[in-house]
Structures are given as C-alpha cells and as structure tokens.
PDB file of N, CA, C and O in Angstrom:
ATOM      1  N   UNK A   1       0.843  -1.170   0.000  1.00  0.00           N
ATOM      2  CA  UNK A   1       0.000   0.000   0.000  1.00  0.00           C
ATOM      3  C   UNK A   1       0.893   1.240   0.000  1.00  0.00           C
ATOM      4  O   UNK A   1       1.826   1.329   0.798  1.00  0.00           O
ATOM      5  N   UNK A   2       0.622   2.169  -0.864  1.00  0.00           N
ATOM      6  CA  UNK A   2       1.447   3.376  -0.936  1.00  0.00           C
ATOM      7  C   UNK A   2       0.734   4.522  -0.245  1.00  0.00           C
ATOM      8  O   UNK A   2      -0.489   4.649  -0.299  1.00  0.00           O
ATOM      9  N   UNK A   3       1.524   5.338   0.395  1.00  0.00           N
ATOM     10  CA  UNK A   3       0.966   6.508   1.083  1.00  0.00           C
ATOM     11  C   UNK A   3       0.693   7.608   0.059  1.00  0.00           C
ATOM     12  O   UNK A   3       1.456   7.774  -0.893  1.00  0.00           O
ATOM     13  N   UNK A   4      -0.388   8.356   0.252  1.00  0.00           N
ATOM     14  CA  UNK A   4      -0.667   9.443  -0.688  1.00  0.00           C
ATOM     15  C   UNK A   4       0.422  10.507  -0.607  1.00  0.00           C
ATOM     16  O   UNK A   4       0.888  10.858   0.476  1.00  0.00           O
ATOM     17  N   UNK A   5       0.811  11.006  -1.758  1.00  0.00           N
ATOM     18  CA  UNK A   5       1.839  12.043  -1.811  1.00  0.00           C
ATOM     19  C   UNK A   5       1.215  13.407  -1.559  1.00  0.00           C
ATOM     20  O   UNK A   5       0.035  13.616  -1.838  1.00  0.00           O
ATOM     21  N   UNK A   6       2.007  14.333  -1.031  1.00  0.00           N
ATOM     22  CA  UNK A   6       1.483  15.691  -0.839  1.00  0.00           C
ATOM     23  C   UNK A   6       1.072  16.284  -2.187  1.00  0.00           C
ATOM     24  O   UNK A   6       1.806  16.182  -3.169  1.00  0.00           O
ATOM     25  N   UNK A   7      -0.079  16.890  -2.221  1.00  0.00           N
ATOM     26  CA  UNK A   7      -0.560  17.518  -3.437  1.00  0.00           C
ATOM     27  C   UNK A   7      -1.470  16.647  -4.273  1.00  0.00           C
ATOM     28  O   UNK A   7      -2.055  17.125  -5.245  1.00  0.00           O
ATOM     29  N   UNK A   8      -1.607  15.359  -3.916  1.00  0.00           N
ATOM     30  CA  UNK A   8      -2.476  14.472  -4.693  1.00  0.00           C
ATOM     31  C   UNK A   8      -3.936  14.918  -4.609  1.00  0.00           C
ATOM     32  O   UNK A   8      -4.660  14.860  -5.603  1.00  0.00           O
ATOM     33  N   UNK A   9      -4.365  15.360  -3.436  1.00  0.00           N
ATOM     34  CA  UNK A   9      -5.738  15.831  -3.283  1.00  0.00           C
ATOM     35  C   UNK A   9      -5.994  17.046  -4.163  1.00  0.00           C
ATOM     36  O   UNK A   9      -7.059  17.162  -4.770  1.00  0.00           O
ATOM     37  N   UNK A  10      -5.030  17.945  -4.234  1.00  0.00           N
ATOM     38  CA  UNK A  10      -5.184  19.150  -5.055  1.00  0.00           C
ATOM     39  C   UNK A  10      -5.250  18.790  -6.534  1.00  0.00           C
ATOM     40  O   UNK A  10      -6.045  19.363  -7.279  1.00  0.00           O
ATOM     41  N   UNK A  11      -4.421  17.846  -6.960  1.00  0.00           N
ATOM     42  CA  UNK A  11      -4.440  17.418  -8.364  1.00  0.00           C
ATOM     43  C   UNK A  11      -5.787  16.789  -8.715  1.00  0.00           C
ATOM     44  O   UNK A  11      -6.320  17.017  -9.800  1.00  0.00           O
ATOM     45  N   UNK A  12      -6.327  16.003  -7.800  1.00  0.00           N
ATOM     46  CA  UNK A  12      -7.633  15.401  -8.036  1.00  0.00           C
ATOM     47  C   UNK A  12      -8.720  16.469  -8.083  1.00  0.00           C
ATOM     48  O   UNK A  12      -9.648  16.372  -8.887  1.00  0.00           O
ATOM     49  N   UNK A  13      -8.617  17.482  -7.234  1.00  0.00           N
ATOM     50  CA  UNK A  13      -9.610  18.554  -7.218  1.00  0.00           C
ATOM     51  C   UNK A  13      -9.574  19.349  -8.510  1.00  0.00           C
ATOM     52  O   UNK A  13     -10.619  19.778  -9.001  1.00  0.00           O
ATOM     53  N   UNK A  14      -8.390  19.552  -9.069  1.00  0.00           N
ATOM     54  CA  UNK A  14      -8.277  20.303 -10.317  1.00  0.00           C
ATOM     55  C   UNK A  14      -8.857  19.547 -11.500  1.00  0.00           C
ATOM     56  O   UNK A  14      -9.159  20.150 -12.530  1.00  0.00           O
ATOM     57  N   UNK A  15      -9.018  18.244 -11.372  1.00  0.00           N
ATOM     58  CA  UNK A  15      -9.566  17.446 -12.461  1.00  0.00           C
ATOM     59  C   UNK A  15     -11.085  17.361 -12.427  1.00  0.00           C
ATOM     60  O   UNK A  15     -11.684  16.711 -13.283  1.00  0.00           O
ATOM     61  N   UNK A  16     -11.713  18.006 -11.457  1.00  0.00           N
ATOM     62  CA  UNK A  16     -13.177  17.997 -11.388  1.00  0.00           C
ATOM     63  C   UNK A  16     -13.756  18.706 -12.603  1.00  0.00           C
ATOM     64  O   UNK A  16     -13.126  19.597 -13.173  1.00  0.00           O
ATOM     65  N   UNK A  17     -14.938  18.311 -12.985  1.00  0.00           N
ATOM     66  CA  UNK A  17     -15.570  18.819 -14.199  1.00  0.00           C
ATOM     67  C   UNK A  17     -16.584  19.933 -13.927  1.00  0.00           C
ATOM     68  O   UNK A  17     -17.388  20.244 -14.805  1.00  0.00           O
ATOM     69  N   UNK A  18     -16.569  20.537 -12.748  1.00  0.00           N
ATOM     70  CA  UNK A  18     -17.516  21.608 -12.457  1.00  0.00           C
ATOM     71  C   UNK A  18     -17.390  22.744 -13.462  1.00  0.00           C
ATOM     72  O   UNK A  18     -16.289  23.064 -13.912  1.00  0.00           O
ATOM     73  N   UNK A  19     -18.512  23.346 -13.810  1.00  0.00           N
ATOM     74  CA  UNK A  19     -18.500  24.405 -14.813  1.00  0.00           C
ATOM     75  C   UNK A  19     -18.060  25.737 -14.207  1.00  0.00           C
ATOM     76  O   UNK A  19     -18.188  25.962 -13.004  1.00  0.00           O
ATOM     77  N   UNK A  20     -17.540  26.610 -15.065  1.00  0.00           N
ATOM     78  CA  UNK A  20     -17.138  27.933 -14.600  1.00  0.00           C
ATOM     79  C   UNK A  20     -18.367  28.730 -14.177  1.00  0.00           C
ATOM     80  O   UNK A  20     -18.306  29.499 -13.218  1.00  0.00           O
ATOM     81  N   UNK A  21     -19.476  28.554 -14.881  1.00  0.00           N
ATOM     82  CA  UNK A  21     -20.711  29.254 -14.520  1.00  0.00           C
ATOM     83  C   UNK A  21     -21.192  28.833 -13.128  1.00  0.00           C
ATOM     84  O   UNK A  21     -21.653  29.666 -12.348  1.00  0.00           O
ATOM     85  N   UNK A  22     -21.081  27.548 -12.827  1.00  0.00           N
ATOM     86  CA  UNK A  22     -21.436  27.071 -11.487  1.00  0.00           C
ATOM     87  C   UNK A  22     -20.527  27.655 -10.427  1.00  0.00           C
ATOM     88  O   UNK A  22     -20.980  27.985  -9.331  1.00  0.00           O
ATOM     89  N   UNK A  23     -19.248  27.785 -10.741  1.00  0.00           N
ATOM     90  CA  UNK A  23     -18.296  28.396  -9.808  1.00  0.00           C
ATOM     91  C   UNK A  23     -18.629  29.869  -9.596  1.00  0.00           C
ATOM     92  O   UNK A  23     -18.583  30.369  -8.472  1.00  0.00           O
ATOM     93  N   UNK A  24     -18.960  30.553 -10.677  1.00  0.00           N
ATOM     94  CA  UNK A  24     -19.318  31.970 -10.578  1.00  0.00           C
ATOM     95  C   UNK A  24     -20.575  32.152  -9.738  1.00  0.00           C
ATOM     96  O   UNK A  24     -20.658  33.076  -8.929  1.00  0.00           O
ATOM     97  N   UNK A  25     -21.548  31.273  -9.929  1.00  0.00           N
ATOM     98  CA  UNK A  25     -22.779  31.338  -9.139  1.00  0.00           C
ATOM     99  C   UNK A  25     -22.485  31.111  -7.653  1.00  0.00           C
ATOM    100  O   UNK A  25     -23.028  31.814  -6.801  1.00  0.00           O
ATOM    101  N   UNK A  26     -21.637  30.142  -7.342  1.00  0.00           N
ATOM    102  CA  UNK A  26     -21.286  29.865  -5.946  1.00  0.00           C
ATOM    103  C   UNK A  26     -20.558  31.047  -5.324  1.00  0.00           C
ATOM    104  O   UNK A  26     -20.789  31.373  -4.159  1.00  0.00           O
ATOM    105  N   UNK A  27     -19.677  31.694  -6.089  1.00  0.00           N
ATOM    106  CA  UNK A  27     -18.945  32.858  -5.577  1.00  0.00           C
ATOM    107  C   UNK A  27     -19.905  34.023  -5.329  1.00  0.00           C
ATOM    108  O   UNK A  27     -19.784  34.723  -4.324  1.00  0.00           O
ATOM    109  N   UNK A  28     -20.850  34.230  -6.234  1.00  0.00           N
ATOM    110  CA  UNK A  28     -21.820  35.321  -6.051  1.00  0.00           C
ATOM    111  C   UNK A  28     -22.659  35.095  -4.787  1.00  0.00           C
ATOM    112  O   UNK A  28     -22.887  36.029  -4.018  1.00  0.00           O
ATOM    113  N   UNK A  29     -23.109  33.873  -4.577  1.00  0.00           N
ATOM    114  CA  UNK A  29     -23.848  33.581  -3.351  1.00  0.00           C
ATOM    115  C   UNK A  29     -22.977  33.806  -2.119  1.00  0.00           C
ATOM    116  O   UNK A  29     -23.464  34.247  -1.078  1.00  0.00           O
ATOM    117  N   UNK A  30     -21.706  33.505  -2.240  1.00  0.00           N
ATOM    118  CA  UNK A  30     -20.792  33.703  -1.117  1.00  0.00           C
ATOM    119  C   UNK A  30     -20.594  35.186  -0.819  1.00  0.00           C
ATOM    120  O   UNK A  30     -20.436  35.571   0.339  1.00  0.00           O
ATOM    121  N   UNK A  31     -20.601  36.012  -1.852  1.00  0.00           N
ATOM    122  CA  UNK A  31     -20.480  37.459  -1.638  1.00  0.00           C
ATOM    123  C   UNK A  31     -21.648  37.978  -0.808  1.00  0.00           C
ATOM    124  O   UNK A  31     -21.476  38.871   0.021  1.00  0.00           O
ATOM    125  N   UNK A  32     -22.838  37.419  -1.028  1.00  0.00           N
ATOM    126  CA  UNK A  32     -24.008  37.826  -0.253  1.00  0.00           C
ATOM    127  C   UNK A  32     -24.013  37.202   1.136  1.00  0.00           C
ATOM    128  O   UNK A  32     -24.663  37.721   2.044  1.00  0.00           O
ATOM    129  N   UNK A  33     -23.310  36.114   1.310  1.00  0.00           N
ATOM    130  CA  UNK A  33     -23.218  35.465   2.616  1.00  0.00           C
ATOM    131  C   UNK A  33     -24.400  34.588   2.955  1.00  0.00           C
ATOM    132  O   UNK A  33     -24.597  34.229   4.115  1.00  0.00           O
ATOM    133  N   UNK A  34     -25.191  34.239   1.952  1.00  0.00           N
ATOM    134  CA  UNK A  34     -26.338  33.374   2.204  1.00  0.00           C
ATOM    135  C   UNK A  34     -26.181  32.103   1.375  1.00  0.00           C
ATOM    136  O   UNK A  34     -26.463  32.086   0.177  1.00  0.00           O
ATOM    137  N   UNK A  35     -25.737  31.067   2.019  1.00  0.00           N
ATOM    138  CA  UNK A  35     -25.495  29.803   1.327  1.00  0.00           C
ATOM    139  C   UNK A  35     -25.864  28.665   2.260  1.00  0.00           C
ATOM    140  O   UNK A  35     -25.431  28.645   3.412  1.00  0.00           O
ATOM    141  N   UNK A  36     -26.651  27.724   1.784  1.00  0.00           N
ATOM    142  CA  UNK A  36     -27.029  26.569   2.585  1.00  0.00           C
ATOM    143  C   UNK A  36     -25.826  25.650   2.768  1.00  0.00           C
ATOM    144  O   UNK A  36     -24.968  25.552   1.891  1.00  0.00           O
ATOM    145  N   UNK A  37     -25.774  24.995   3.890  1.00  0.00           N
ATOM    146  CA  UNK A  37     -24.679  24.069   4.157  1.00  0.00           C
ATOM    147  C   UNK A  37     -24.641  22.923   3.173  1.00  0.00           C
ATOM    148  O   UNK A  37     -23.566  22.484   2.764  1.00  0.00           O
ATOM    149  N   UNK A  38     -25.822  22.428   2.785  1.00  0.00           N
ATOM    150  CA  UNK A  38     -25.865  21.315   1.838  1.00  0.00           C
ATOM    151  C   UNK A  38     -25.359  21.754   0.460  1.00  0.00           C
ATOM    152  O   UNK A  38     -24.699  20.978  -0.231  1.00  0.00           O
ATOM    153  N   UNK A  39     -25.661  22.978   0.062  1.00  0.00           N
ATOM    154  CA  UNK A  39     -25.175  23.493  -1.214  1.00  0.00           C
ATOM    155  C   UNK A  39     -23.662  23.681  -1.170  1.00  0.00           C
ATOM    156  O   UNK A  39     -22.972  23.427  -2.157  1.00  0.00           O
ATOM    157  N   UNK A  40     -23.150  24.129  -0.022  1.00  0.00           N
ATOM    158  CA  UNK A  40     -21.700  24.277   0.142  1.00  0.00           C
ATOM    159  C   UNK A  40     -21.010  22.933  -0.015  1.00  0.00           C
ATOM    160  O   UNK A  40     -20.004  22.827  -0.716  1.00  0.00           O
ATOM    161  N   UNK A  41     -21.547  21.906   0.635  1.00  0.00           N
ATOM    162  CA  UNK A  41     -20.962  20.569   0.538  1.00  0.00           C
ATOM    163  C   UNK A  41     -20.985  20.070  -0.905  1.00  0.00           C
ATOM    164  O   UNK A  41     -20.031  19.444  -1.368  1.00  0.00           O
ATOM    165  N   UNK A  42     -22.072  20.349  -1.606  1.00  0.00           N
ATOM    166  CA  UNK A  42     -22.183  19.942  -3.010  1.00  0.00           C
ATOM    167  C   UNK A  42     -21.133  20.665  -3.848  1.00  0.00           C
ATOM    168  O   UNK A  42     -20.490  20.057  -4.703  1.00  0.00           O
ATOM    169  N   UNK A  43     -20.959  21.970  -3.601  1.00  0.00           N
ATOM    170  CA  UNK A  43     -19.976  22.751  -4.349  1.00  0.00           C
ATOM    171  C   UNK A  43     -18.561  22.251  -4.102  1.00  0.00           C
ATOM    172  O   UNK A  43     -17.769  22.135  -5.037  1.00  0.00           O
ATOM    173  N   UNK A  44     -18.244  21.959  -2.856  1.00  0.00           N
ATOM    174  CA  UNK A  44     -16.892  21.501  -2.509  1.00  0.00           C
ATOM    175  C   UNK A  44     -16.568  20.195  -3.212  1.00  0.00           C
ATOM    176  O   UNK A  44     -15.419  19.959  -3.584  1.00  0.00           O
ATOM    177  N   UNK A  45     -17.553  19.359  -3.393  1.00  0.00           N
ATOM    178  CA  UNK A  45     -17.293  18.064  -4.023  1.00  0.00           C
ATOM    179  C   UNK A  45     -17.297  18.120  -5.548  1.00  0.00           C
ATOM    180  O   UNK A  45     -16.774  17.211  -6.194  1.00  0.00           O
ATOM    181  N   UNK A  46     -17.877  19.172  -6.140  1.00  0.00           N
ATOM    182  CA  UNK A  46     -18.018  19.199  -7.592  1.00  0.00           C
ATOM    183  C   UNK A  46     -17.207  20.271  -8.294  1.00  0.00           C
ATOM    184  O   UNK A  46     -16.764  20.050  -9.421  1.00  0.00           O
ATOM    185  N   UNK A  47     -16.995  21.421  -7.676  1.00  0.00           N
ATOM    186  CA  UNK A  47     -16.388  22.547  -8.377  1.00  0.00           C
ATOM    187  C   UNK A  47     -14.870  22.427  -8.452  1.00  0.00           C
ATOM    188  O   UNK A  47     -14.221  21.884  -7.558  1.00  0.00           O
ATOM    189  N   UNK A  48     -14.335  22.941  -9.531  1.00  0.00           N
ATOM    190  CA  UNK A  48     -12.897  22.991  -9.742  1.00  0.00           C
ATOM    191  C   UNK A  48     -12.343  24.193  -8.964  1.00  0.00           C
ATOM    192  O   UNK A  48     -12.810  25.313  -9.172  1.00  0.00           O
ATOM    193  N   UNK A  49     -11.368  23.994  -8.079  1.00  0.00           N
ATOM    194  CA  UNK A  49     -10.860  25.100  -7.267  1.00  0.00           C
ATOM    195  C   UNK A  49     -10.256  26.236  -8.106  1.00  0.00           C
ATOM    196  O   UNK A  49     -10.330  27.400  -7.713  1.00  0.00           O
ATOM    197  N   UNK A  50      -9.673  25.909  -9.233  1.00  0.00           N
ATOM    198  CA  UNK A  50      -9.114  26.941 -10.100  1.00  0.00           C
ATOM    199  C   UNK A  50     -10.225  27.851 -10.628  1.00  0.00           C
ATOM    200  O   UNK A  50     -10.050  29.067 -10.695  1.00  0.00           O
ATOM    201  N   UNK A  51     -11.353  27.271 -10.998  1.00  0.00           N
ATOM    202  CA  UNK A  51     -12.496  28.066 -11.446  1.00  0.00           C
ATOM    203  C   UNK A  51     -12.999  28.983 -10.333  1.00  0.00           C
ATOM    204  O   UNK A  51     -13.355  30.135 -10.580  1.00  0.00           O
ATOM    205  N   UNK A  52     -13.023  28.466  -9.114  1.00  0.00           N
ATOM    206  CA  UNK A  52     -13.505  29.258  -7.985  1.00  0.00           C
ATOM    207  C   UNK A  52     -12.585  30.447  -7.730  1.00  0.00           C
ATOM    208  O   UNK A  52     -13.064  31.551  -7.471  1.00  0.00           O
ATOM    209  N   UNK A  53     -11.284  30.240  -7.801  1.00  0.00           N
ATOM    210  CA  UNK A  53     -10.327  31.330  -7.580  1.00  0.00           C
ATOM    211  C   UNK A  53     -10.477  32.398  -8.659  1.00  0.00           C
ATOM    212  O   UNK A  53     -10.520  33.590  -8.356  1.00  0.00           O
ATOM    213  N   UNK A  54     -10.556  31.970  -9.922  1.00  0.00           N
ATOM    214  CA  UNK A  54     -10.704  32.930 -11.023  1.00  0.00           C
ATOM    215  C   UNK A  54     -12.029  33.686 -10.898  1.00  0.00           C
ATOM    216  O   UNK A  54     -12.065  34.902 -11.084  1.00  0.00           O
ATOM    217  N   UNK A  55     -13.099  32.987 -10.588  1.00  0.00           N
ATOM    218  CA  UNK A  55     -14.400  33.635 -10.417  1.00  0.00           C
ATOM    219  C   UNK A  55     -14.375  34.614  -9.240  1.00  0.00           C
ATOM    220  O   UNK A  55     -14.978  35.684  -9.317  1.00  0.00           O
ATOM    221  N   UNK A  56     -13.690  34.261  -8.164  1.00  0.00           N
ATOM    222  CA  UNK A  56     -13.595  35.150  -7.007  1.00  0.00           C
ATOM    223  C   UNK A  56     -12.823  36.416  -7.319  1.00  0.00           C
ATOM    224  O   UNK A  56     -13.228  37.510  -6.924  1.00  0.00           O
ATOM    225  N   UNK A  57     -11.708  36.273  -8.030  1.00  0.00           N
ATOM    226  CA  UNK A  57     -10.922  37.457  -8.407  1.00  0.00           C
ATOM    227  C   UNK A  57     -11.721  38.333  -9.365  1.00  0.00           C
ATOM    228  O   UNK A  57     -11.727  39.557  -9.227  1.00  0.00           O
ATOM    229  N   UNK A  58     -12.386  37.725 -10.324  1.00  0.00           N
ATOM    230  CA  UNK A  58     -13.206  38.479 -11.274  1.00  0.00           C
ATOM    231  C   UNK A  58     -14.339  39.221 -10.561  1.00  0.00           C
ATOM    232  O   UNK A  58     -14.596  40.389 -10.855  1.00  0.00           O
ATOM    233  N   UNK A  59     -15.013  38.554  -9.634  1.00  0.00           N
ATOM    234  CA  UNK A  59     -16.097  39.186  -8.885  1.00  0.00           C
ATOM    235  C   UNK A  59     -15.571  40.326  -8.017  1.00  0.00           C
ATOM    236  O   UNK A  59     -16.225  41.363  -7.903  1.00  0.00           O
ATOM    237  N   UNK A  60     -14.413  40.153  -7.409  1.00  0.00           N
ATOM    238  CA  UNK A  60     -13.838  41.209  -6.574  1.00  0.00           C
ATOM    239  C   UNK A  60     -13.468  42.427  -7.415  1.00  0.00           C
ATOM    240  O   UNK A  60     -13.695  43.562  -6.996  1.00  0.00           O
ATOM    241  N   UNK A  61     -12.900  42.198  -8.595  1.00  0.00           N
ATOM    242  CA  UNK A  61     -12.539  43.313  -9.482  1.00  0.00           C
ATOM    243  C   UNK A  61     -13.800  44.050  -9.923  1.00  0.00           C
ATOM    244  O   UNK A  61     -13.827  45.280  -9.922  1.00  0.00           O
ATOM    245  N   UNK A  62     -14.840  43.315 -10.300  1.00  0.00           N
ATOM    246  CA  UNK A  62     -16.090  43.966 -10.708  1.00  0.00           C
ATOM    247  C   UNK A  62     -16.717  44.741  -9.556  1.00  0.00           C
ATOM    248  O   UNK A  62     -17.288  45.811  -9.769  1.00  0.00           O
ATOM    249  N   UNK A  63     -16.618  44.218  -8.349  1.00  0.00           N
ATOM    250  CA  UNK A  63     -17.153  44.905  -7.178  1.00  0.00           C
ATOM    251  C   UNK A  63     -16.421  46.225  -6.942  1.00  0.00           C
ATOM    252  O   UNK A  63     -17.059  47.251  -6.708  1.00  0.00           O
ATOM    253  N   UNK A  64     -15.103  46.208  -6.999  1.00  0.00           N
ATOM    254  CA  UNK A  64     -14.309  47.424  -6.780  1.00  0.00           C
ATOM    255  C   UNK A  64     -14.574  48.440  -7.891  1.00  0.00           C
ATOM    256  O   UNK A  64     -14.727  49.629  -7.611  1.00  0.00           O
ATOM    257  N   UNK A  65     -14.630  47.994  -9.132  1.00  0.00           N
ATOM    258  CA  UNK A  65     -14.917  48.908 -10.245  1.00  0.00           C
ATOM    259  C   UNK A  65     -16.311  49.508 -10.077  1.00  0.00           C
ATOM    260  O   UNK A  65     -16.501  50.698 -10.328  1.00  0.00           O
ATOM    261  N   UNK A  66     -17.276  48.712  -9.661  1.00  0.00           N
ATOM    262  CA  UNK A  66     -18.623  49.223  -9.413  1.00  0.00           C
ATOM    263  C   UNK A  66     -18.641  50.283  -8.323  1.00  0.00           C
ATOM    264  O   UNK A  66     -19.319  51.301  -8.455  1.00  0.00           O
ATOM    265  N   UNK A  67     -17.899  50.049  -7.248  1.00  0.00           N
ATOM    266  CA  UNK A  67     -17.826  51.041  -6.173  1.00  0.00           C
ATOM    267  C   UNK A  67     -17.168  52.334  -6.652  1.00  0.00           C
ATOM    268  O   UNK A  67     -17.621  53.427  -6.312  1.00  0.00           O
ATOM    269  N   UNK A  68     -16.103  52.210  -7.437  1.00  0.00           N
ATOM    270  CA  UNK A  68     -15.441  53.406  -7.960  1.00  0.00           C
ATOM    271  C   UNK A  68     -16.364  54.200  -8.872  1.00  0.00           C
ATOM    272  O   UNK A  68     -16.400  55.429  -8.802  1.00  0.00           O
ATOM    273  N   UNK A  69     -17.099  53.518  -9.715  1.00  0.00           N
ATOM    274  CA  UNK A  69     -18.049  54.208 -10.594  1.00  0.00           C
ATOM    275  C   UNK A  69     -19.154  54.892  -9.786  1.00  0.00           C
ATOM    276  O   UNK A  69     -19.555  56.010 -10.108  1.00  0.00           O
ATOM    277  N   UNK A  70     -19.638  54.234  -8.755  1.00  0.00           N
ATOM    278  CA  UNK A  70     -20.664  54.828  -7.904  1.00  0.00           C
ATOM    279  C   UNK A  70     -20.147  56.073  -7.201  1.00  0.00           C
ATOM    280  O   UNK A  70     -20.836  57.092  -7.166  1.00  0.00           O
ATOM    281  N   UNK A  71     -18.950  56.007  -6.646  1.00  0.00           N
ATOM    282  CA  UNK A  71     -18.360  57.160  -5.955  1.00  0.00           C
ATOM    283  C   UNK A  71     -18.130  58.302  -6.935  1.00  0.00           C
ATOM    284  O   UNK A  71     -18.435  59.451  -6.617  1.00  0.00           O
ATOM    285  N   UNK A  72     -17.601  58.012  -8.113  1.00  0.00           N
ATOM    286  CA  UNK A  72     -17.401  59.068  -9.112  1.00  0.00           C
ATOM    287  C   UNK A  72     -18.707  59.704  -9.543  1.00  0.00           C
ATOM    288  O   UNK A  72     -18.769  60.913  -9.766  1.00  0.00           O
ATOM    289  N   UNK A  73     -19.745  58.900  -9.661  1.00  0.00           N
ATOM    290  CA  UNK A  73     -21.047  59.434 -10.048  1.00  0.00           C
ATOM    291  C   UNK A  73     -21.617  60.341  -8.955  1.00  0.00           C
ATOM    292  O   UNK A  73     -22.137  61.417  -9.250  1.00  0.00           O
ATOM    293  N   UNK A  74     -21.520  59.905  -7.688  1.00  0.00           N
ATOM    294  CA  UNK A  74     -22.030  60.726  -6.576  1.00  0.00           C
ATOM    295  C   UNK A  74     -21.247  62.010  -6.451  1.00  0.00           C
ATOM    296  O   UNK A  74     -21.842  63.075  -6.287  1.00  0.00           O
ATOM    297  N   UNK A  75     -19.932  61.946  -6.523  1.00  0.00           N
ATOM    298  CA  UNK A  75     -19.095  63.150  -6.408  1.00  0.00           C
ATOM    299  C   UNK A  75     -19.339  64.067  -7.599  1.00  0.00           C
ATOM    300  O   UNK A  75     -19.396  65.285  -7.433  1.00  0.00           O
ATOM    301  N   UNK A  76     -19.481  63.513  -8.785  1.00  0.00           N
ATOM    302  CA  UNK A  76     -19.701  64.320  -9.979  1.00  0.00           C
ATOM    303  C   UNK A  76     -21.066  64.970 -10.026  1.00  0.00           C
ATOM    304  O   UNK A  76     -21.223  66.003 -10.676  1.00  0.00           O
ATOM    305  N   UNK A  77     -22.051  64.408  -9.367  1.00  0.00           N
ATOM    306  CA  UNK A  77     -23.395  64.970  -9.399  1.00  0.00           C
ATOM    307  C   UNK A  77     -23.528  66.169  -8.480  1.00  0.00           C
ATOM    308  O   UNK A  77     -24.508  66.909  -8.579  1.00  0.00           O
ATOM    309  N   UNK A  78     -22.587  66.378  -7.606  1.00  0.00           N
ATOM    310  CA  UNK A  78     -22.624  67.525  -6.691  1.00  0.00           C
ATOM    311  C   UNK A  78     -23.392  67.251  -5.412  1.00  0.00           C
ATOM    312  O   UNK A  78     -23.437  68.118  -4.539  1.00  0.00           O
ATOM    313  N   UNK A  79     -23.979  66.116  -5.269  1.00  0.00           N
ATOM    314  CA  UNK A  79     -24.742  65.797  -4.063  1.00  0.00           C
ATOM    315  C   UNK A  79     -23.816  65.691  -2.845  1.00  0.00           C
ATOM    316  O   UNK A  79     -24.188  66.097  -1.744  1.00  0.00           O
ATOM    317  N   UNK A  80     -22.634  65.156  -3.040  1.00  0.00           N
ATOM    318  CA  UNK A  80     -21.697  64.948  -1.919  1.00  0.00           C
ATOM    319  C   UNK A  80     -21.052  66.250  -1.485  1.00  0.00           C
ATOM    320  O   UNK A  80     -20.542  66.325  -0.367  1.00  0.00           O
ATOM    321  N   UNK A  81     -21.051  67.282  -2.327  1.00  0.00           N
ATOM    322  CA  UNK A  81     -20.351  68.530  -2.002  1.00  0.00           C
ATOM    323  C   UNK A  81     -21.195  69.537  -1.230  1.00  0.00           C
ATOM    324  O   UNK A  81     -20.662  70.513  -0.702  1.00  0.00           O
ATOM    325  N   UNK A  82     -22.485  69.317  -1.159  1.00  0.00           N
ATOM    326  CA  UNK A  82     -23.326  70.300  -0.470  1.00  0.00           C
ATOM    327  C   UNK A  82     -23.696  69.898   0.902  1.00  0.00           C
ATOM    328  O   UNK A  82     -24.401  70.634   1.592  1.00  0.00           O
TER     329      UNK A  82
END
C-alpha cells in the first residue's frame, strides 16, 4: 500500500468537471453570505478550485470597479459637495 503524496488531493480537485458558470454562481452567493450548508458541501465536491479562484478574483474586481463608478457618479453629481 502506498501513502498518498502531498498535493495528490489538489491534483484530483483540479480534475473535477464543475462548470465555470457554477463556480461563478457559488462565488456570487458567497459574496451575499447566504449559502445553505448542503449546497456548500455539493460545491466543494463538484467545483474545480481553479475556477472558484478565477471567479472570485473576477467578482472582486467587478465589485471594486462598481464602487469606484458609484463614488465618481455621486461626487460628480454635486450631491456629496453640499
């Protein structure tokens, strides 16, 4: 019997066939903070971790850009200056 090598679990996780859209959906639900435990368990067993990381970075960038646009719009409208 051979002992599992370090990193074997990660290699197996990267071979999962979860879709990028499913990963993006899971990340969006996580941003809101409302996720059922059973759905989390399902995601952990099916989603590709690389997809989750890319979706998380993409969602974070879109969130920051959205905040910057909102702040620029409020400051530009003159509402914040009065």
